C-alpha distance (Angstrom), angle and dihedral (degrees) to the residues before:
residue distance angle dihedral
X1 . . .
X2 3.78 . .
X3 3.78 128.4 .
X4 3.76 133.3 -176.2
X5 3.83 125.4 -146.9
X6 3.72 104.7 -163.5
X7 3.86 138.2 177.0
X8 3.80 129.4 157.7
X9 3.82 90.2 -149.7
X10 3.76 133.0 48.6
X11 3.87 132.4 -112.8
X12 3.83 94.5 42.7
X13 3.73 98.1 115.3
X14 3.75 97.4 -103.4
X15 3.75 100.4 133.1
X16 3.74 96.3 40.0
X17 3.76 95.4 52.8
X18 3.87 89.6 40.1
X19 3.80 88.1 55.5
X20 3.79 93.8 45.1
X21 3.87 93.8 50.2
X22 3.81 94.1 44.2
X23 3.85 88.4 53.1
X24 3.77 92.2 45.3
X25 3.85 93.6 51.7
X26 3.82 97.3 32.0
X27 3.84 93.8 -123.5
X28 3.71 128.0 147.6
X29 3.81 117.6 -98.0
X30 3.71 121.5 -132.7
X31 3.87 115.8 -171.7
X32 3.80 137.4 177.9
X33 3.77 89.6 -168.1
X34 3.69 96.2 107.0
X35 3.81 97.0 139.4
X36 3.84 98.0 65.0
X37 3.73 102.5 56.7
X38 3.77 91.7 -105.2
X39 3.78 93.7 151.8
X40 3.85 91.7 50.0
X41 3.84 90.6 47.9
X42 3.76 101.2 45.6
X43 3.92 109.6 8.2
X44 3.80 94.4 95.3
X45 3.83 88.2 62.6
X46 3.81 90.9 68.0
X47 3.70 136.3 68.5
X48 3.76 117.4 -104.7
X49 3.78 108.8 -76.7
X50 3.82 94.5 15.5
X51 3.76 95.1 95.1
X52 3.84 110.1 67.4
X53 3.75 124.8 -178.6
X54 3.73 119.2 -155.4
X55 3.86 113.9 -154.2
X56 3.80 127.5 -150.1
X57 3.81 108.1 -67.4
X58 3.74 93.3 -0.4
X59 3.77 116.2 141.3
X60 3.81 114.0 -112.6
X61 3.89 109.7 -129.3
X62 3.86 111.3 -158.0
X63 3.72 122.4 -168.6
X64 3.82 107.4 -152.5
X65 3.85 88.2 -146.8
X66 3.88 90.8 64.0
X67 3.77 128.8 85.5
X68 3.86 106.2 -138.1
X69 3.76 135.3 -170.7
X70 3.84 107.5 -160.3
X71 3.83 120.1 -150.3
X72 3.84 101.7 -166.3
X73 3.80 132.4 158.5
X74 3.71 141.0 163.3
X75 3.80 130.7 42.8
X76 3.73 117.8 10.4
X77 3.85 102.4 -125.7
X78 3.79 129.0 168.0
X79 3.76 92.2 -84.4
X80 3.82 90.7 54.9
X81 3.78 91.9 46.9
X82 3.79 88.6 56.8
X83 3.86 89.5 54.8
X84 3.75 95.0 44.0
X85 3.77 89.8 53.8
X86 3.75 92.6 43.6
X87 3.88 102.0 51.8
X88 3.86 123.5 82.1
X89 3.80 92.6 -126.8
X90 3.84 143.4 0.8
X91 3.80 123.2 -134.3
X92 3.71 118.1 -155.2
X93 3.82 114.0 -167.0
X94 3.83 121.6 -160.4
X95 3.77 123.2 -170.2
X96 3.80 96.5 -166.5
X97 3.71 125.9 -148.9
X98 3.79 103.3 137.3
X99 3.83 143.7 -28.6
X100 3.85 86.7 -63.7
X101 3.92 86.5 76.2
X102 3.83 99.4 29.8
X103 3.78 99.3 54.8
X104 3.87 95.9 48.6
X105 3.84 87.5 48.7
X106 3.72 92.7 52.6
X107 3.77 91.8 48.9
X108 3.85 89.1 46.6
X109 3.76 92.4 52.5
X110 3.89 91.6 48.4
X111 3.73 90.7 50.2
X112 3.76 95.9 50.1
X113 3.85 90.9 46.2
X114 3.73 88.9 63.8
X115 3.86 88.0 68.5
X116 3.77 105.8 22.1
X117 3.78 126.9 21.1
X118 3.82 94.4 -166.7
X119 3.77 97.6 95.8
X120 3.89 129.6 158.9
X121 3.81 122.5 -167.0
X122 3.81 120.7 -149.4
X123 3.83 121.1 -166.9
X124 3.78 104.6 -160.0
X125 3.77 139.2 157.4
X126 3.81 89.7 22.7
X127 3.92 126.0 137.1
X128 3.76 108.4 -100.8
X129 3.79 92.8 -123.1
X130 3.87 89.9 58.0
X131 3.83 98.6 47.9
X132 3.87 96.1 83.2
X133 3.82 89.7 51.4
X134 3.67 97.3 51.9
X135 3.81 95.3 38.2
X136 3.85 91.8 53.8
X137 3.73 89.9 49.6
X138 3.80 94.5 50.3
X139 3.74 91.4 43.7
X140 3.86 88.1 55.4
X141 3.73 95.0 46.8
X142 3.78 97.1 38.2
X143 3.81 109.7 28.6
X144 3.74 95.3 159.8
X145 3.75 98.1 53.8
X146 3.91 123.3 82.2
X147 3.74 115.7 -117.9
X148 3.82 123.3 -153.4
X149 3.78 131.1 -172.2
X150 3.79 128.1 -148.5
X151 3.74 112.7 -177.7
X152 3.76 121.5 -126.1
X153 3.79 109.7 -91.4
X154 3.77 137.0 168.4
X155 3.72 88.9 -135.9
X156 3.82 92.6 62.6
X157 3.89 93.0 41.9
X158 3.92 92.2 50.1
X159 3.76 97.2 48.6
X160 3.81 88.1 121.2
X161 3.77 89.0 56.2
X162 3.78 97.7 48.4
X163 3.89 95.8 36.1
X164 3.75 83.9 -148.8
X165 3.88 134.7 102.8
X166 3.82 118.8 -124.0
X167 3.85 87.5 -103.1
X168 3.80 89.5 56.4
X169 3.75 92.0 49.4
X170 3.83 90.5 47.4
X171 3.78 90.9 53.2
X172 3.82 89.4 48.6
X173 3.68 91.4 52.3
X174 3.85 91.4 -129.8
X175 3.82 95.8 173.0
X176 3.80 94.7 -76.1
X177 3.82 93.7 137.4
X178 3.78 89.2 57.0
X179 3.75 90.6 58.3
X180 3.89 94.1 43.0
X181 3.85 89.4 -120.5
X182 3.82 89.8 132.3
X183 3.76 92.2 58.4
X184 3.81 98.6 41.8
X185 3.75 119.3 15.3
X186 3.90 99.5 37.1
X187 3.82 93.0 52.7
X188 3.82 90.7 48.3
X189 3.85 92.7 50.9
X190 3.85 90.8 42.2
X191 3.85 90.3 54.6
X192 3.80 90.6 48.9
X193 3.84 93.8 48.8
X194 3.82 92.4 43.7
X195 3.74 89.2 57.1
X196 3.71 91.8 47.7
X197 3.87 89.9 49.8
X198 3.89 90.6 51.7
X199 3.84 93.2 54.5
X200 3.74 100.2 39.3
């Protein structure tokens, strides 16, 4: 089981959701996000050897026996094409504010589809009033790709602070009921993860 979270531009929720899913499934995490202290922020959440940084120009060594969640961004070079073709599915997150996020997301999806048709779109960290707008546009442009929504939440954006996934926080009873996360956010993420489980 191998999954790619990919965005050509930053601040789309790619790394946060890749980390959350890797923790949920117990997979290794491969990331090329070496400039933003990703390892310093999240590395301690993983067992030794399960957090792998891929430097600029560095070859990507994949063991077929491993389950890997890839957290990759930036330019699609030949190394990334190999990963896109290898994984079972590609997740494209979009944190929508305006066309400045929408147009790169559309281009990203089209670029990925040249090498892997199994694409899942994740609308996240988006103002509630804007979600219908971007979802309708994406459904019209990509009628064959499933689209999931995960509401904006401080619990997701502060994963690095808590060093726990939402499911860990729920199990710990850290005030999630008070913030209605149990009734809203958890079901959204569970539906997203269940879909990924069914296609992987």
